[in-house]
N, C-alpha and C positions, 0 to 999 in steps of 0.2 A: 159159743162165742167164736170158736175157730171156724165154724161153718159160715158165720156172718162175714168174717174177714175174707174167706175164700170167695164168697159171692161178690163182695166189693171189688176184690182184685180182678175177678173175671169180668165184671162190668167195666172196669177201667181199661183193661186190655181190649175188650170188645169195642169200646168207644174209640180208643186210639186207632184200632185197625179200620173201623168203618169210616172214620172221619179224617184219615190221612189225606193231605193235600196232593192232588195229582200233579205231575210235572207240567209246568206252564206250557201252553200251546205255542208261545212265541219262540221257545227253544228250537222248534222245528221250522221256523220262518227265517229266511236269510236276513242277516243284519245289514246287508248292502242295500243302500237306497240312493236315489238321485244320481244314477250312473249316466254320464253324458260324455260325448266326444266333441271337442273343438277341432274340426277337420283342418282348419287353417294353421293352427299351432300344433296339430298332431298330439293333442293333449287329452287324456282320459281322466275324468274326475268323478268322485263319488263320496258319500259319507256313510257312517255306521250308526245303527241304533243301539248297539251294545259293543263292549270291548271284544277285541279279537286277539289271538295269540300268534297267528302266523298269517302273512298276506303276500301275494305277488300278483302281477298282471301280465298277460300275454297277448300278443297280436299275431294274427295269421292273415295273409293276403293271398289273392289268386296268383300272384307272381312267385309263389313259394317262399316269400319272405316270412320269417317267424322270429320273434324276440320275446324274451321274458325279463322283466325288470322288477326291482323292488320299489314300492311307492314312497313318495315323500309326503309329508303332512304340512299343511299351512297353519297359520295362526288361528284361523276359524275352524280348524279340525276337518278341513276338506283334504281328501287324499288324492294324489296326483301321480300319473304315470305319463311320460312323454316318449314318443317314438320318432325321433328326428330323421332317422334313415329310412323310414317306411314310405311307401307310395300308396295313397289311399283312393285315388280317383277310380280304381276298378273295384272298390269295395273292400271290406275287411271284417273279420270277427275278432272282437276284443273280449277277453275273459278276465274276471277278477276271481282269484282263488283265496279263500280265507278259512281259518279254523277258529271256531267260537264254541267255548265250553266243550271242547273235545269233539265237536261235530264239524265236518268239512262242508263248506258251501261253495258252489260255483255259480257265477252269474255271467251270462254272455250277452254282449251288445252286438247285434249285427248291423253293420253300417253299409248303406248303399248310397252311391253318388247320384242324386236325383237330377232330372233334366232330360231334354230331348236328345236322343242319340245323334251325334254328329254336329251338335251346335256349339260345343266347347272349342276353345282355342287349339290349334295344331301347329306343328313345325316350330317349336319354341327353341330359341338359342340365345346365348349371351356372349359378348366380346368386350374385353377390357382393352383400351387403346390410349395412347399418349399418357401412359403411366397412371393417370388418376381419373379417367373417364370410363364409363361403361354404357353400352347399348344392349338392350334385349329386344328381340322381335318375335312375333308370332303371326299366324294367319287365322282368319275366321274359319270355323269349321264349315264343311260343305252344306250342312243343314242349318246354319246359323240364320236367325231372322234378321231382317234389314235393320231393325232398331237395336241390335245387340250392343251392349256396352261392357267391354271387358275391363277388369281391374287386376293389376299386378301387385302382389304383396311379396316382400322379401325380407330376409334377416340374415345375420351371420352370427358366428360365435361371439363376436365383440359388439354387435349392434342389434338393437331391439327390432321386433317386427314392425314394419311400416309399409304404407302404400306408396306406389310410384308418385312422384310429384310432377314430372315432365313427360306426359304421354306424347307419342308420335302417332299422327293420324294418317290413315290411308286415303286414297282418292275419293272414297265415299263418305269420309268423315269418321269411319270406324277406328277405334284404337287398335293399332297393330304393333306397337312397340313402346319402349320407355327409355328415356335418356337419363343417366345418372351423372350429374355434372361435378360431383366431388365425392370420391370414395374416401373412406376413413384411412387411418394409418395402416399400411400394409403389414400383414403377418403371414409368414409362409404357411401357417396352418389354417388360413382362412378357408372356410367352407361357406358357400352362399346357398340359402334355401329360398326357393321360389314357388309361388302358387298363383295361377291365373284363374279367376272365376268370372262370372258375368251375370248380367241382368237383362231382362226383356219384358215388355208388356205382353208378349205373345206366349211365352213359354219359359219354364225354368231352364237355366243353363248349367250343365255340369262343369265342375272345376277341373283343372289339370295341375298335377303336382309332380315332383321329381325327387330322385335321390339327390343329396347335396352336390352342388357344383364345386369342384376344387378350383379355387381362384387362380392358382399358379398355372393351370392348364388351359385357361381361356383368355390369356393375354396375347395380343397381337403386337409384335415389336416393330418399331420404326426401323428404317434402313440404318446401317452403320454410318457413322459421321466422318467427314473429312477424309474421304477416300482419295488417295493420290497414287500415281504410278511414275516412277523415275527409272532412268537407265544410266548406268555408270560405265558404259562401254564393255562391261563384262557380265553384269547382272541386271535383270529387271527386278525392281523392288516395288511391291504393292503394300501400302500402309493404310490403316483405317483405325477409327476409334469406335468402341462399342456404343450402341445406342443406350440412352437412359431407359432402364426397365424398372418395373414395379417390385419384382421379387428377386432377391439374390439367388443366383443359380450356381450349383457346383460345376466343376470343370467337365464332368462326364455328361452333362445335360445340354451344354451349349456348344454348337459347332457352326462353321461356315462352309459353304461350298462355292468355289470359284470355277466357273466354266469359261475356258479360254481356248482360242484356236487361232491359227494363222491361215492365210489364204491357201496354203499348200497342205494343210493337215485337217483332220476331223477334230471335232470338239472332244475334249476330255475333261474329267472332273477331278478336283482335288479337295479333300475335306480337311478342315482344320478344327480340331475338337477342343482345344484348350482356350478358355476365355482370355488367357494372358497373351495369346498369339495375336499380335496387332500387325504383323507384317509377314510376308513370305518372299523368298527370293529364289531365283533359279538361274542357270548358267547362261543360256542364249535363247533366242526366240524359238529355235528349232530343237531345243533339247529339254528333257525333263518332263515330268507329269503335267505341268501347266503349259498351256500354249495360248496364243492370242487370236482374236478374231477381228474382222473389219467392224468399224463403228461409224455411223453416219453423222454423229453429232459435231464433228470438227468443222469449223467454219472455213478452214483453209482449202478444203476440197481434196487434200492429199490423202493417201492411204493412212488409215488410223488403226490403232490397237487399243482394246479396252476390255476390262472384266465386265461381262454383260449382266451378271446377276449374283446376288448373295441370298442364301437360303438359311432359314432357321425354323425348325419344326414345321416345315411345309409352307412358310411364308416367303414369297419370292418378290424381290424388288428389282426392277430394271435400272441399271445405272448408266448415266450419260457421260461417263468418264473415259477420255480417250488419250492416247499418245500417238501423235501424228508423225509420219516419216516424211 
């Protein structure tokens, strides 16, 4: 009887050993599927076939830019990484790194910007003016086909991605710019994101993208308002009002330069750095760091004195303000 039991036990053990289930082959297959890049939104998306315990995504570009972020998940279980500060038009490698059942998986998406070399837009720039308007401009690439049609997309931290509404056309009818007739409420932290792509029946057109534009740095200011010059027999006094500007600036960022000379002296420069400085005075025409120059705008034909220009961040305005003698 004991021998029979031993035989049964041996058979059971043998059966268990020979019939044990091997580790599923899918455990060696990456759980990452449907990996895609939206180059316009700079957004990498993918889904999983199994649960993962650790995940991150990385971008590397030829410009030596690299960033690693943690994904976000949407309601439909799509995983998303965005790289708003990256520049993609020269290509990129995007990597998703996950751990699943103790195994690390890496999946790489190599992105290339398709299209004929030299056919994309070049010389892109933008300028905010008159507080609430903005113009962006570009030029067709040297190898752009005659029928190229460029499209500008833009977004900010406070406004969703959208296409230009008012395109500016060049002499041949090609889109070479965009006019924005109403910018949103200004925020000092505004960053603008731009991308110009294109289409043609002849060839694919590569897109052009950029690091974010800091809005406060692309505003062109109007001249100071109500500039006057008076003389009280002992002092010359120049007064002005600040122009309306889109963004509030701290005192160390805003300054004026007055270039003044007399017929008997060379021009000199005086800088006023405080935005609260709305006037400056000096002793006599021949004394002090500020001097006067001849000005031709006076109708009387007599000798005249005027401050010829005011400068802020490289923007120069000629002023037709004179004091005649």
